[in-house]
C-alpha positions in Angstrom: 0.0 0.0 0.0 1.3 3.4 -0.9 1.1 6.6 1.1 -1.2 9.1 -0.5 -4.7 10.5 -0.4 -7.7 8.5 0.5 -10.3 7.9 -2.2 -13.8 6.9 -1.2 -16.5 6.0 -3.6 -19.8 7.9 -3.4 -23.2 7.5 -4.9 -22.7 10.0 -7.8 -22.4 9.2 -11.4 -22.1 11.6 -14.4 -22.9 11.1 -18.1 -22.4 13.5 -21.0 -25.0 13.8 -23.7 -25.5 16.1 -26.7 -29.2 16.7 -26.1 -30.2 17.6 -22.6 -33.9 17.8 -23.3 -34.0 14.4 -24.9 -32.1 13.0 -21.9 -34.6 14.6 -19.5 -37.5 13.2 -21.5 -36.0 9.7 -21.0 -34.7 9.8 -17.5 -37.6 11.8 -16.0 -40.4 10.8 -18.4 -39.6 7.1 -18.8 -37.5 6.1 -15.8 -39.3 8.6 -13.4 -36.2 10.1 -11.9 -36.8 13.2 -9.8 -35.2 16.5 -10.9 -33.2 17.9 -8.0 -31.9 20.9 -10.0 -31.7 22.0 -13.6 -29.4 24.5 -15.5 -28.9 25.0 -19.2 -26.0 22.7 -19.1 -26.8 20.1 -16.4 -29.6 18.0 -14.9 -29.1 16.8 -11.3 -31.4 13.7 -10.9 -32.3 11.6 -7.9 -32.5 8.1 -9.3 -33.0 6.3 -5.9 -29.7 5.0 -4.8 -27.6 7.2 -7.1 -27.4 10.9 -7.9 -27.1 11.2 -11.7 -25.6 14.3 -13.2 -26.5 14.6 -16.9 -24.2 17.1 -18.6 -24.8 18.8 -21.9 -21.7 18.0 -24.1 -21.7 18.6 -27.9 -19.1 15.9 -28.3 -19.7 12.2 -28.4 -21.6 10.8 -25.4 -19.4 9.7 -22.5 -20.4 6.6 -20.6 -21.1 6.5 -16.9 -18.4 8.2 -14.9 -18.1 7.2 -11.3 -17.0 9.7 -8.6 -14.7 9.4 -5.7 -14.6 11.8 -2.7 -11.2 13.2 -1.6 -10.2 15.5 1.2 -7.7 17.5 -0.9 -8.4 17.8 -4.6 -4.9 19.2 -5.5 -3.1 16.4 -3.6 -5.3 13.7 -5.1 -4.8 15.0 -8.6 -1.1 15.2 -8.2 -1.1 11.6 -6.8 -3.1 10.3 -9.7 -0.9 12.1 -12.3 2.2 10.7 -10.7 0.6 7.2 -10.9 0.2 7.7 -14.7 -3.5 8.7 -14.9 -4.2 11.0 -17.8 -6.5 14.0 -17.4 -9.5 14.2 -19.7 -10.7 17.8 -20.2 -14.5 18.2 -19.9 -15.7 20.1 -23.1 -17.5 23.3 -22.3 -16.2 23.3 -18.7 -12.8 25.1 -18.6 -10.6 23.8 -15.9 -12.7 20.7 -15.1 -11.0 17.4 -15.8 -11.8 13.7 -15.3 -9.1 11.0 -14.9 -8.4 8.0 -17.1 -7.0 5.0 -15.3 -4.4 2.6 -16.9 -7.2 0.5 -18.5 -8.9 3.5 -20.2 -11.8 3.9 -17.7 -12.8 7.5 -16.8 -13.6 8.6 -13.3 -14.1 11.9 -11.4 -12.8 13.1 -8.0 -14.7 15.6 -5.8 -13.2 17.4 -2.9 -15.3 16.9 0.3 -13.9 17.5 3.7 
């Protein structure tokens, strides 16, 4: 085991879609998820056990992106980069990045004390 930040999974998942209205029609209209909040670029949905963030993204849809909580974002990011994780810029959200693990899977980290 290496010294470094602690990563704890949470119950949040993000997806990226080109058409937010169509996504809302499906996730709310068909699956009956509850809208927690809505902005022009994001839906925050209560799906039951998971919180689903649906992000407007003009690029190709991104699959489900799990999220991990960390106490210190900067330290966790540096740790991941030293470990060889690539950063994945989030289109339309300057400064926001996801991380790609050695197998190509993408995940997010969120700072929570």
